[in-house]
N, C-alpha and C positions, 0 to 999 in steps of 0.2 A: 351524444351523436344524433339521437332522435330529434332533439331540439335544433341542432345545427342544420340538419336536413330540412326540418320544418321551416326554419328561417330562410334558407336558400330558396326553397320552393315558393315561399311568400314573395321574395324579391323577384324571382323569375316570372311570377304570374302578373306583376304589375309594372315591371320595367318596360321602357320604350326601346331598349336594345333589341334589334331583330334577331330571331332565332332562339333566344333564351327561353321564351315561353313554351316553345315546342319541346325543349329538352326536359323541362321540369314538369310538364303536363303528365297527369297520372293515367290518362287513357291512351297511351301510345305504346305500340309494339316496340320491343327492344331494338329491332332493326331500324325503325323510324328514328329512335333516339340517337343511335349511332350515326345515322345519315345526317341529322341536324347538327350533331356535335362536329362532324367532319366539315360540313359547310361553314359553320360559324368560325371554326379555327382557321380555315383557309382565308376567309374574309378578313379576320382580325390580323393575320400575319401579313397579308397583302397590304392592308391599310397601314400597318406599322412600317412596312418597308417604304412605301411612298412618302409617309410623313417624315421618316429619317432622311430620305433623299432630298426632300424640300428643305429640311433644316440644314443639311450640309450645303445646299445651294445658297441659302440665305447667309450662312457664315463665310463661305468661300468666294462667291462671285455675285453679289447683289447689285453691282454697278455696271454701267455701260458708258462708252465714250461716243458721243454724238458730235455732229458738225453744226456749228452755228454760222449763219450767213448774214445776220443783221449788222454789218460792219459799220454803218454810219453812226451808230450810237455807242460804239465801244470806247472804253477808256484804256489806253495802252500805257503801262508803266514805262517811264523813260529809263533807259538802261543806266546802271551805275558804273563808275570807273574806279579801279583800285590801282594806285601808283606805288611801285616798289623801286627805290633807288638802288643802283648797283653798289655805290659806296655810301653808307649811311652814317659813317663815323665823323664827328666833328673833331678835328685834330686839336684845337685849342681846349675843348672840354675834356678830351682824353688825356692831354698832358697834365692838366690841373688835377684830374682824378687820380692819375698814377702817383703824383706827388703827395696827395692827401692820404691815399691808402697805404702806400709802401715807402713813402719818403724818398722816392727816386726822381731825380731831375734829368732833363734832356742830355746833360753832359755825362751822366753816369753810364757805366758799361752795361748795366742791366736794363737801361731804359728801352732799347729796341726789343728786348725779350717781353717786357710788360706791354709795350705798344702793340706787338703782334698778338698778344693775348686779348687785349681790349678790342682790337680790330676784328679778331675772330669771333668774339662774343657779339659785338655790335652788328656784324654782317652775317650772323649765323643762319644757315639753311642746311638742308641735307647735302648740298653740293660741297660744302667746306668742312665737313665733320673730320676729315683726316688731319686738319690743322691742329686739332686738339690732342693728337697723339704726342705732340711735343711737350704738352703740359700735364699729361695724365699721372706722372709720378711726383709732381710738385704738391706736397700736402698743404702748403701755404695757400694754394688757390682753391682748396676743397670747400672752404667756408665762404667763398665769395658769392654774394647774391647775384646770380647771372641776370635775371630779368631786370632788377633795379639798375645794374651796371649798364645794360643795353639801352635802357631809356635815358640814362644820364648823359650818354655820349652821342645820342641821336642828333643828326643834323637838323636844323630848322628848315622845314619845307616852306619855301617862298613861292608864290605863284599869283597869277591874276586869272579870274574865272569869268566867263560870260555864258549865259543860258538864254534859251529862246523866250522865256516868259519872265518879265521883270518881277513877278510875284515871288519868284524863287531866288532872287539875288542874294538872300541871306545865307544860302547854302555854302558850305565850305568842306574841306577835306578833314575827316576825322581819323584819329589813330585806330588802326585795326591790326590785330595779331593774326598772322597767317603762317602757313608752312614755308613761306618765302621770307619769314622774318617779320619785323615791324614795318607795316605799310600804311597807306592812307587811302581812305575811300571817300568818294564824292557821290552823294545821293544814295547812300546805303542805309537800309533800315536796321541791319543787325549790328552796326558799329557800336552802339551803346552797350552791347552785351558780350563782345569778344575783344576786349582791350586789356592792356596791362595797367591801365589807369586805376587809381584807388576809387574813383567815382563810377566805376562800371556798375551797371544795373544787374541785380541778381534775380529779378523777376519781371515777367512781361506785364507791363502796366496797361497798355492799350495799343491797338494797331496804329502804326504810323504810316500814313500814306505818302508815297513819293510823288514827284511831279508826274502828271499824266499828259499824254498826247492824244490827239483825236484826228480822225480822217479829215476833218475840216481845217486842221493846221497845215499851212503851206510847207513849213519846215520845223522840225523838232530837233534841236541840236544843243550842244554845249562845247565850249572851247576853253582849254587851259593853256596858258603861256607863261613865260618868265620863270620857268622851272630852274632849280639850282644845278642840275647835272644830269648825266646820262641815266636813263631809267627805262623800265618796262612797265607797261600798263595792261590791265585786263578789263574788258567790257563784259558785264554780266548782269544778271537780274538784280534789282535792288533788294530782293528777299533772299539773296544768296551771297556767298563770298567765294573767291577763287581758291583753288587748291593746286596740288602739284600737276594734275592732269589738265588744267585749264589752258586754253590758248592765250598767248600774250603777244604784244606788239612792242617793238623797241624804238625808242626815239633818241637820237644822238644829238650832240651839240651842233648848232648851225643847220638843223633840219627840222621839218615839220611833217606831221602825218595826218591825213584826212581819211576817215573810215566811216562808211555808212553801212547800215545793217537792215536786214529783214528779220522778221520775228514769227514765232509760232507760240500762241498763247493758249494756256489751259486754265479754265475757270471752273470752280465747283458750283453745284446747285445749292441753294440755301439749306435744304434738308439733308445734306450729306453729313452734317455733324451728328445726326441721329445714329449713325453707324459707328462701330468701333474701328480703330485704325487698321486692324488685321482684316476687317471685312471689306473696307473700301480700297485697301492697298495703297494708301497715301496718308500723309500727316499734315495737319495744319501747323502753322508756325508756333502756336502756343501749346504744342503737344510733343515736347522733347522726350526722348527715351530715358528710362530710369538711370542708365549707366552713363549718360552724357553730363558733361560739366556745365554746359550752357543752359540757360532757362528758355532757349528758343531752339527750334528745329529747322534744319535745312539738309539737303542731301549731302553737300560737301562737308558740313559739320559732322554728320554721321560717319562719313568716310574718314575724316580726321580723327574721330574718336576710336575707330578701328585701328588706325595706325598708332595711335597713342597707346592702346592696350597691347598691341603687338610689340612695341618697343619695351613696354614694361615687362612683358613675358620674356624677352630676350636678355635684357640688361637690368631689370628691376627699377627702371626710372623712365622718364620721358623728357624730351627737350622742352625748354622753357616757352617755346612759341605755341605750345598747347596750353589751354586753360588749366590752372592748377586744380587738383582734386586731392582730398585727404588720403585716399588709398593708393595714389600714384605720386611719388615724390618727383621733384625736378632734378634732372641729371646734373651732376657735377662734371668737371672736365674728365674725370675717369670714366664716368658713365657715357659721356659723349664719344669718347674714344672706343668704348665697347660697342657702340652702334655702327661703327664703320663697316665691319664685315656683313652686317644684316641690312645695310642701306637699301639694296635693290629689292629685297623681300618686303621691307616696310613701305617703300614708296610705290611699288607696283601692285602690292597685295596679291602676288602670284607665288604659290608654293613651288619648291624645287621640282616636283613632278609635273608642273605645268597647270595644275588645277588652281582655281581661284581660292584665295583665302576667305573663309566664311565671314562675310560682313553684311548682315541683313539690314540693308538700308532701303527704304521706300521713297518714292518721289514725293515732292510736295503736292498737296491738292491744288494749290494756287501757284502756278509756275508760268514762266515765259522763257523761251530760248531764243537767242539772237544768232543770226548767221550773217557772215560777211557778204555784203553786196558789192561795195567798191572799196579799194584800199590804195591810196595814192600817197607817195612820198615826194617831198620837194626840198631842194637845198636853198638856204638863204644866201643871197649874193649881193655884192655891193651895188648900190648904196644902202640897201636895206640892212639895218643893224642885226647882228646875230642874235638868235633866240632859239629856245627849245619849246616847241609848241605841238599840241595834238588836238584834234577835233573829232567828235563822233556824233552821228546823227541818224535819224530814221527818215528816209526820204520816200520809201515805197511802203504803203500800208497793205497788210494782208487782208483778204476779203473772206477768209475762213479761219475759224478758231475751233478749238476742241472744248467740249463741255462735258464734265464728268457728272453723270446723273444716276439716280437710283432707279433700277429697273425692277427690282424685287425687294420691296421694303417690308416692314413689319406688318402692315395691313394686308399685303399680298400673302405673307406667310400665314396669318391667321385664317384668311379665306381658303387657302389651299388645305390647311389642316381640317377646317370645318367641312369643306366639300368632300375631301377624301373619306373622313370618318362617317359622314352622312351617307355617302354613296354605298359604302360597303357594310355599315353596321346600323345605319339610321341614327347615328350619334348626333346630339345637339346640345345646346347649353342646358336645356331642361334635363337631359339625360345625365349630364355632368353633375348638376345639383342633386339629382335623384340618387346617384351613386354615393355622393358625400353624405347625403341625408340618411340613407339606409345603413351605412357603415359607421355612423357616428351617433346622431341623436336617436334615430329609430332603434339602433342596436342597444343603446344604453337603456331605453325604456323597456325593450323586450327582455333583456337580462334582468332588469330590476323587477319587472312584473312576475317573472318565473321564480325569482328568488323569494319574493313575498309569498307566492303561492306555496312554495316548498316549506317556508317557515310556518305557515298556518297549518299545513298537514301534520308537521312534526308536533306542533303545540296541541293539536286536537288529539293526537294519539297519546301524548304525554298527559293530557288533562281529561281523558275519557273516563266513563263510569267504572267503579270497581266491581269486579266479578266475585259473587258470593260462592264460597266453597261449600259443597254438600258433604256433610260428615259421613254419609253412607256411600260416598263415591268408591270407597275401596271394596265394598260388597258387590257393586254392580257387575264387575267382570266375572265373579263367581256365579251369579245368577244367569248371566248370558251363556257361560260355558255349560251350565247345567241344562239349560234349555236346548242347546245345540246337541247335547249328548243323550237326548231322550230316545227311547226305543221307538222304532218305526211301527206305525199302526197299519195293519193289513186290511184292505177294504174287500168285502165279499162281492164278487162279480154279480152274483145273483140277487 
């Protein structure tokens, strides 16, 4: 303990931490020592409190949304369109498939039964789940590969497309799996990752840029015509896909629809990637959550993942229009019939008590929202030939956009730590090195030097000169006792 106190006193006498030297000084009154101990403890606690507060701020809210006004140089992503036909089943392909799988021909009595089944599978959404209640006890249908069957009977999407820039004339509709069934997306970046096709990509290779519009463009538009039947279409960000809550527009035969949009764009600063997703409260497209099936992230994909897991919780499976995952099997007809009473809960993600179902999805860091500016419908009339056509465009450009930036980054955090510690305790980088040095290297040599010193003392005692024994030592006590017991001599006063 004496050596421990000695070492602490040595550390306190040379350290640059304020207040410690007054505590270990030997020429202080106890009252002074108590005073300096109290002041130092208060300063240390206050400093620690402020450091923890800054750390929590850095973890919870280090970003800020600012407004950007330099609209002349912006590149605005052209909106994507997703088309979902109301009747997606090709009757000829369905008839051939029924004959191949079950050996049933159109004249057989069971043909209407199997045709209803094939149509229900091909047009499956949450709206027609009750149709599978008819087939839930037919064990022969349990082994049918529903995703493969749906793709084999899909109608061939025919169309003609026109876009504002001839450089993008190569673009076409790509198959996309959504909660509305098998649909087709034009100008979508995510279509290569959310499809039932065998060639679907399982990893994000590189960022694919969609067509961009600019303030200097007089008109930014696309037109789709010669469609095969009645359908609904969704206009959305090219970095997103529609889900059950997305707004849609219906186009009927012999009609056309013309829609123009305004937009609100959100762009990230380049250094935003230095933060974790939980710090910036947003995710980039190449940062999917661990429990997601897709290798890309979007807000609607995250919501679809919540619905998928909720369906698995209720019935032990999920519909085939969700991407397959090993731990969540695809529903058979029995599983689809099981989902009917839970349909409202799954689609709305609202619990029976009115509270929202826990679905922690954050917005994308790079996002754009489109809002309807004009929506016009027209009928085709003679002598113009009948057609099904729709057009969407950006005619009015926003002059303000949102920019997500870092307001309290790692450099600011280090500065706040250093300023707080220096203000209350005089702490610096040299002090930090000093503490490490004193309690590692310096402590090691201190202990080693005292160990060597103790070893030398022990060896000296063990190797010291031998003491000669006097043979008359036993007689000496007797002589001393005899002298002590001598008679007292009286001295004459005179």
